[in-house]
C-alpha positions as CSV (number, residue, x, y, z in Angstrom):
1,M,3.3,-33.5,5.1
2,K,-0.2,-32.9,3.6
3,T,-1.2,-29.3,3.8
4,N,-5.1,-28.6,2.2
5,S,-5.6,-25.6,-0.1
6,T,-7.6,-23.4,2.1
7,E,-4.9,-23.5,4.6
8,Y,-2.3,-23.0,2.1
9,I,-4.1,-19.9,0.8
10,E,-4.5,-18.5,4.5
11,N,-1.2,-19.0,5.5
12,N,0.4,-16.4,2.6
13,K,-3.0,-14.0,2.8
14,E,-1.7,-13.3,6.4
15,L,2.1,-12.9,5.4
16,D,3.0,-9.3,6.1
17,S,4.9,-7.7,2.9
18,S,8.0,-7.4,5.3
19,D,8.1,-10.7,6.2
20,P,11.5,-12.2,4.7
21,S,9.3,-15.6,3.6
22,A,6.6,-13.8,2.0
23,S,8.8,-11.7,-0.1
24,L,10.4,-15.2,-1.2
25,H,7.1,-17.2,-2.3
26,A,6.3,-13.3,-4.7
27,G,9.7,-12.8,-6.2
28,E,9.8,-17.0,-7.0
29,L,6.0,-17.0,-8.0
30,T,5.8,-14.9,-10.6
31,C,4.6,-16.6,-13.7
32,G,2.0,-15.7,-15.8
33,L,1.4,-12.8,-13.5
34,D,4.6,-10.8,-15.1
35,F,2.4,-10.4,-18.0
36,L,0.6,-7.8,-15.6
37,T,3.2,-6.6,-13.0
38,D,6.1,-5.8,-15.3
39,F,3.5,-3.8,-17.4
40,W,2.6,-1.3,-14.3
41,R,5.8,-1.6,-12.9
42,D,7.4,-0.1,-16.2
43,K,4.1,1.9,-16.9
44,Y,3.0,3.3,-13.4
45,L,6.0,2.6,-10.5
46,R,8.8,4.2,-12.9
47,E,6.9,6.5,-14.8
48,F,3.4,8.3,-13.9
49,I,3.3,8.1,-10.5
50,R,7.1,8.6,-9.8
51,D,7.0,11.4,-12.6
52,G,4.2,13.1,-10.0
53,G,0.6,11.1,-11.4
54,S,-1.6,8.8,-8.8
55,K,-3.6,6.1,-10.0
56,I,-6.4,4.0,-8.2
57,K,-6.6,-0.1,-9.2
58,F,-9.2,-2.8,-8.5
59,I,-8.0,-6.2,-8.8
60,T,-11.1,-9.3,-8.4
61,G,-11.0,-12.3,-9.5
62,R,-12.7,-15.9,-8.0
63,P,-11.5,-17.4,-5.1
64,G,-7.9,-18.9,-5.4
65,S,-7.4,-16.8,-8.3
66,G,-4.1,-15.2,-6.9
67,K,-5.3,-12.0,-5.8
68,S,-4.0,-11.6,-2.6
69,H,0.0,-13.4,-4.6
70,F,-0.9,-10.9,-6.7
71,L,-0.5,-7.5,-4.4
72,R,2.3,-9.3,-2.1
73,L,4.0,-9.4,-5.6
74,L,3.2,-5.5,-6.2
75,T,4.1,-4.7,-3.1
76,E,7.3,-6.6,-3.3
77,L,8.3,-4.1,-6.7
78,A,6.9,-1.2,-5.3
79,G,10.0,-1.6,-2.5
80,K,12.7,-2.7,-5.2
81,E,11.6,0.5,-6.9
82,N,12.1,3.0,-4.2
83,Y,8.3,3.1,-2.6
84,R,7.2,2.9,0.6
85,T,4.6,0.2,0.6
86,V,1.7,-0.2,2.8
87,R,-0.1,-3.4,2.5
88,F,-3.1,-4.7,4.9
89,S,-6.4,-6.5,5.0
90,A,-9.7,-4.9,4.9
91,R,-10.5,-7.8,7.7
92,N,-8.7,-5.9,10.2
93,I,-9.0,-2.2,9.3
94,W,-12.9,-0.3,9.3
95,M,-13.0,0.8,5.7
96,H,-16.1,3.1,6.6
97,D,-14.2,6.0,8.0
98,F,-11.2,6.6,5.5
99,K,-9.3,8.1,8.8
100,E,-9.0,4.7,10.2
101,I,-7.2,4.0,6.5
102,Y,-5.3,7.2,6.8
103,V,-4.0,5.9,10.3
104,E,-2.7,2.5,9.2
105,I,-1.2,4.3,6.2
106,F,1.0,6.3,8.5
107,R,1.9,4.0,11.0
108,Q,3.1,1.9,8.3
109,C,4.8,4.4,6.5
110,D,7.5,5.4,9.0
111,I,7.5,8.9,8.5
112,L,10.5,9.9,11.0
113,S,12.9,7.9,8.5
114,C,11.3,10.4,5.5
115,L,11.9,13.4,8.0
116,E,15.4,12.0,7.9
117,G,15.8,11.9,4.1
118,I,14.4,15.6,4.2
119,S,17.0,16.2,7.2
120,R,20.0,14.9,5.1
121,H,18.9,17.6,1.9
122,L,18.3,20.6,3.8
123,I,22.0,19.9,5.4
124,S,23.0,19.3,1.6
125,E,21.3,22.7,0.9
126,M,23.2,24.4,3.4
127,G,26.4,23.4,2.1
128,F,27.6,20.2,4.2
129,S,27.4,16.6,4.0
130,R,25.7,14.2,6.5
131,E,28.8,11.6,5.7
132,D,31.1,14.5,7.7
133,I,28.9,14.2,11.0
134,P,29.8,11.6,13.4
135,E,27.3,8.7,14.3
136,G,24.7,9.9,16.9
137,M,25.5,13.3,16.7
138,K,22.9,16.4,15.5
139,F,23.6,18.9,13.1
140,I,23.7,21.9,15.4
141,D,26.0,20.0,17.6
142,Y,28.4,19.8,14.4
143,L,28.3,23.1,13.6
144,S,29.1,23.8,17.3
145,H,31.7,21.8,17.7
146,N,33.2,23.6,14.2
147,G,32.5,27.1,15.1
148,S,29.6,27.7,13.0
149,G,26.7,27.4,15.2
150,D,26.0,30.8,15.4
151,A,22.7,33.1,14.9
152,I,23.0,33.7,11.6
153,T,23.3,30.0,10.4
154,K,20.8,29.2,13.2
155,R,18.3,31.6,11.1
156,E,19.2,29.9,7.9
157,I,18.2,26.4,9.9
158,R,14.5,28.1,10.5
159,S,14.7,29.7,6.9
160,Q,14.9,26.5,5.1
161,L,12.7,24.4,7.2
162,R,9.9,27.2,6.1
163,Q,10.6,26.8,2.6
164,I,10.7,23.2,2.4
165,F,7.0,22.9,4.5
166,L,5.5,25.8,5.0
167,E,6.0,26.9,1.2
168,N,4.8,24.0,-0.1
169,S,1.3,23.8,-1.3
170,L,0.9,20.3,-1.1
171,L,1.2,20.2,2.9
172,D,-1.8,20.9,5.2
173,N,-0.4,23.7,7.3
174,N,-0.7,21.6,10.6
175,F,1.1,19.1,8.9
176,A,3.7,21.3,7.4
177,L,4.1,22.5,11.1
178,A,4.2,19.4,13.2
179,C,7.5,18.1,10.5
180,S,8.7,20.8,10.5
181,M,8.9,20.6,14.5
182,L,10.0,17.0,14.0
183,T,12.5,18.0,11.5
184,G,14.0,20.5,14.1
185,S,14.3,17.7,16.6
186,I,16.3,15.5,14.5
187,L,18.8,18.6,13.2
188,G,19.1,19.7,16.7
189,Y,17.7,23.3,16.3
190,P,14.9,24.0,17.2
191,I,15.0,22.3,20.0
192,L,12.1,20.2,21.0
193,E,11.8,17.8,23.8
194,E,11.2,14.6,24.2
195,Q,7.7,14.5,25.1
196,N,6.3,16.8,23.1
197,R,8.2,14.8,19.7
198,D,5.9,12.1,20.9
199,L,3.0,14.6,21.1
200,L,3.5,15.5,17.6
201,L,3.5,12.1,16.4
202,A,0.6,11.1,18.1
203,W,-1.4,14.1,16.6
204,L,-0.1,13.2,13.2
205,Q,-1.2,9.0,13.8
206,G,-4.5,10.4,14.8
207,D,-4.5,9.5,18.0
208,R,-7.9,11.3,20.0
209,S,-6.4,10.5,23.7
210,V,-3.5,14.2,22.6
211,K,-4.9,17.1,24.6
212,L,-5.3,20.0,21.8
213,S,-4.6,22.2,24.6
214,Q,-0.8,20.1,24.9
215,L,0.1,21.3,21.5
216,R,-0.9,25.0,21.6
217,A,1.9,25.2,24.5
218,L,3.8,24.9,21.4
219,D,2.4,27.5,19.5
220,F,0.9,24.8,17.3
221,Y,-2.7,25.2,17.2
222,P,-4.4,22.5,15.0
223,S,-7.9,20.1,14.6
224,R,-7.9,16.6,15.0
225,I,-7.9,14.1,12.2
226,T,-11.0,13.1,11.3
227,K,-12.2,11.3,8.3
228,Y,-13.6,14.9,6.7
229,N,-9.7,15.6,6.3
230,A,-8.2,12.3,6.0
231,R,-7.2,12.3,2.6
232,H,-6.0,15.6,2.5
233,M,-3.6,14.4,5.5
234,L,-2.8,11.5,3.2
235,R,-1.8,14.1,0.1
236,S,0.5,15.6,2.9
237,L,2.1,12.2,3.9
238,A,2.6,11.2,0.6
239,E,4.7,14.3,-0.1
240,V,7.0,13.9,2.4
241,V,7.3,10.9,1.8
242,R,8.4,12.1,-1.9
243,M,10.6,14.7,-0.1
244,G,12.2,12.2,1.9
245,G,13.8,10.2,-0.9
246,Y,11.1,8.1,-2.0
247,S,9.7,7.5,-5.7
248,G,6.4,7.1,-3.8
249,L,3.7,5.7,-1.6
250,F,2.2,2.2,-2.4
251,I,-0.8,1.0,-1.0
252,A,-2.5,-2.5,-1.0
253,I,-5.7,-3.0,0.7
254,D,-7.1,-6.7,0.6
255,D,-10.4,-8.8,1.4
256,L,-12.8,-5.9,0.6
257,E,-15.0,-9.1,-0.3
258,I,-16.0,-8.5,3.7
259,L,-18.6,-5.7,3.1
260,T,-20.5,-8.6,1.8
261,S,-19.9,-11.1,4.0
262,R,-22.8,-12.2,6.9
263,S,-20.8,-14.4,8.8
264,S,-20.7,-13.6,12.8
265,L,-16.8,-15.1,12.8
266,E,-15.3,-11.9,10.9
267,P,-13.7,-9.7,13.3
268,V,-15.1,-6.7,11.5
269,H,-19.2,-6.4,10.3
270,Y,-20.2,-4.5,7.8
271,T,-24.4,-2.7,8.0
272,K,-25.7,-1.3,5.1
273,M,-25.0,2.1,6.4
274,K,-21.2,1.2,6.8
275,R,-21.1,-0.3,3.7
276,E,-22.6,2.5,1.9
277,D,-20.0,4.9,3.6
278,T,-17.6,2.9,2.6
279,Y,-18.3,2.7,-1.2
280,E,-18.9,7.1,-0.8
281,S,-15.4,6.8,0.7
282,I,-13.4,5.0,-2.3
283,R,-15.8,7.1,-4.5
284,Q,-14.6,9.9,-2.7
285,L,-11.0,9.4,-2.9
286,I,-11.2,8.6,-6.9
287,D,-12.9,11.9,-7.1
288,D,-9.4,13.3,-5.2
289,I,-6.9,11.3,-6.5
290,D,-5.9,13.9,-9.2
291,S,-4.8,16.2,-7.1
292,M,-2.6,14.6,-5.3
293,K,0.7,12.8,-6.1
294,N,3.2,9.7,-5.9
295,I,0.5,7.7,-4.8
296,F,-0.8,4.0,-5.7
297,F,-3.2,2.6,-4.5
298,V,-4.4,-1.2,-5.1
299,Y,-7.6,-2.8,-3.7
300,A,-8.3,-6.6,-4.6
301,F,-11.4,-8.4,-3.7
302,D,-13.6,-11.6,-4.8
303,R,-16.1,-11.3,-7.9
304,E,-18.8,-11.2,-5.1
305,L,-18.7,-7.5,-4.3
306,A,-18.5,-7.1,-8.0
307,D,-21.5,-9.3,-9.1
308,N,-23.9,-9.0,-6.1
309,E,-26.2,-7.0,-7.2
310,N,-27.8,-5.5,-3.8
311,A,-24.8,-5.4,-1.5
312,G,-22.0,-5.0,-4.1
313,L,-20.4,-2.1,-6.2
314,K,-23.5,-1.8,-8.1
315,S,-25.5,-1.2,-5.5
316,Y,-24.1,1.7,-5.1
317,Q,-24.6,3.5,-8.8
318,A,-22.0,6.7,-7.4
319,L,-19.1,4.0,-7.4
320,W,-19.8,1.8,-9.8
321,M,-20.1,4.4,-12.8
322,R,-16.7,5.5,-11.7
323,I,-14.8,2.1,-12.0
324,Q,-16.5,0.2,-14.5
325,N,-14.8,-0.6,-18.0
326,E,-17.0,1.7,-20.3
327,V,-15.3,-0.3,-23.2
328,T,-14.7,-4.1,-23.3
329,G,-12.3,-5.4,-25.9
330,E,-11.6,-8.7,-26.7
331,R,-7.6,-8.6,-25.2
332,F,-6.7,-7.9,-21.9
333,N,-6.5,-4.2,-21.5
334,R,-3.1,-3.8,-18.9
335,F,-4.3,0.1,-18.8
336,S,-7.7,-1.0,-17.5
337,D,-8.7,0.3,-13.5
338,M,-10.7,-3.2,-13.4
339,V,-8.5,-5.7,-13.5
340,D,-9.8,-9.0,-13.5
341,L,-7.1,-12.0,-13.2
342,D,-9.2,-15.0,-14.4
343,R,-9.8,-13.2,-17.7
344,M,-6.2,-12.1,-17.8
345,A,-5.3,-16.5,-16.9
346,M,-7.3,-17.4,-19.4
347,Q,-5.5,-15.5,-22.1
348,E,-2.1,-15.5,-20.4
349,Y,-2.2,-19.4,-18.8
350,T,-1.2,-21.7,-21.5
351,P,-0.7,-25.6,-20.2
352,E,3.0,-24.9,-20.7
353,I,2.9,-22.0,-18.0
354,I,0.7,-24.0,-15.9
355,Q,2.9,-26.3,-15.8
356,E,5.8,-24.1,-14.6
357,I,3.6,-22.7,-12.2
358,S,3.4,-25.8,-10.2
359,R,7.2,-26.0,-10.8
360,S,7.6,-22.9,-9.1
361,L,5.3,-24.1,-6.2
362,V,7.5,-27.0,-5.5
363,R,10.7,-25.1,-5.6
364,A,8.9,-22.7,-3.4
365,Q,7.6,-24.3,-0.8
366,D,9.5,-26.8,1.4
367,N,7.0,-27.5,4.0
368,F,5.1,-29.7,2.0
369,T,5.6,-32.4,-0.7
370,L,4.0,-31.5,-4.0
371,S,4.4,-32.7,-7.3
372,P,4.1,-30.4,-10.6
373,V,1.1,-31.5,-12.6
374,D,1.9,-33.0,-16.6
375,E,1.0,-31.2,-19.7
376,Q,-2.6,-33.1,-19.8
377,T,-3.7,-32.2,-15.9
378,A,-2.3,-28.6,-17.4
379,R,-5.0,-29.2,-20.5
380,E,-8.1,-29.8,-17.8
381,I,-7.4,-27.6,-15.7
382,T,-7.6,-25.0,-18.1
383,A,-10.8,-26.1,-19.5
384,Q,-12.4,-26.3,-15.9
385,A,-11.4,-22.6,-15.3
386,K,-13.8,-21.8,-18.0
387,T,-16.7,-23.1,-15.7
388,G,-15.6,-23.8,-12.7
389,A,-16.0,-21.5,-9.3
390,L,-12.0,-21.5,-8.7
391,G,-9.5,-19.4,-10.4
392,I,-6.4,-20.9,-12.0
393,P,-3.7,-20.7,-9.8
394,Q,-6.2,-22.6,-6.6
395,L,-6.9,-25.2,-9.3
396,I,-3.3,-25.7,-9.9
397,I,-2.6,-26.4,-6.2
398,N,-6.0,-28.4,-5.6
399,A,-4.4,-30.8,-8.3
400,M,-1.2,-31.1,-7.4
401,Q,-2.3,-32.0,-3.6
402,E,-4.7,-34.5,-4.8
403,V,-1.2,-36.2,-7.4
404,N,0.7,-36.4,-3.6
405,A,-2.3,-37.8,-1.8
406,N,-2.7,-40.8,-4.6
407,V,1.4,-41.2,-4.1
């Protein structure tokens, strides 16, 4: 069966990071990219981010340069390093309102699993083991069954919850109180009715249908989550993720070039005002990133977004000044915050690696028949990439399909 290159790229773009087939492709197609992904894994995922730092990176390149695949591969690596991972496309989420970004991150984070981890830590701090508690039984019921559910023990549970959440300076007070009550519901004390639990989760997710008066009945007096406080809420979410036993929060955002698209077929369309609001939102995130902990953001976009003087990144100087590379050396800099995959490929992709990439594609893609490229074709791809409109990975796919069509 013959598949065109555009269909191949689009099919792989839409794969979710939780899809096993996406992980399979990402894990098998690492040729050349491991020059960068292994470095980021060692320097950032295993050290800087895990130790409490936060970082924003930008990935760019021509169409077909492997940006989406790079994000899938890095997301897979982050998952293996015990990060909560989030990956989505700017084609599906409005980027000009940071609340929308926060909501999507929250949705993919599964905060209840993080609070489960915190509850296990609290149980351990009180001298008990979660493994000793029968499946399906809450901690307070276990204590009562063993004659320990007295007032002193209940007071200690409250004290632990207050110390873990309300005395943590990295947590927003309202966010901390909501998480404290939700963790109490996991433990079985303090008691929280299911409908109130759902209300708290809906508020945390920025659901505007939640009436604040309903929350006041719980002695909870929060304000709504908006684009103005969403970054602060994200910092709180990252801290809860860390306290839940994870290394940190990894967030990959693809297709940011949608900001400059004029196509009426796109699911979202950005006016000049919304585009500049997006750039300002990213600028604010860059300025706030040092106040956050254990967060790694990676944005990916086609070169058009960097090269377009009228609508691209350069059109918003306050942002461009923060992300442009001040010093450009002859060698590719793996510490750079603005990563050009085309430049990396020209430095690292030898004809031998290009051949190996094509062989990996044959092994990984069993839904259509392709033949790997020979050495001469690999050399031609290297030469074509210097002046062509496509990145090397796309040129490899095109060459493989051309060989297959002639068979």
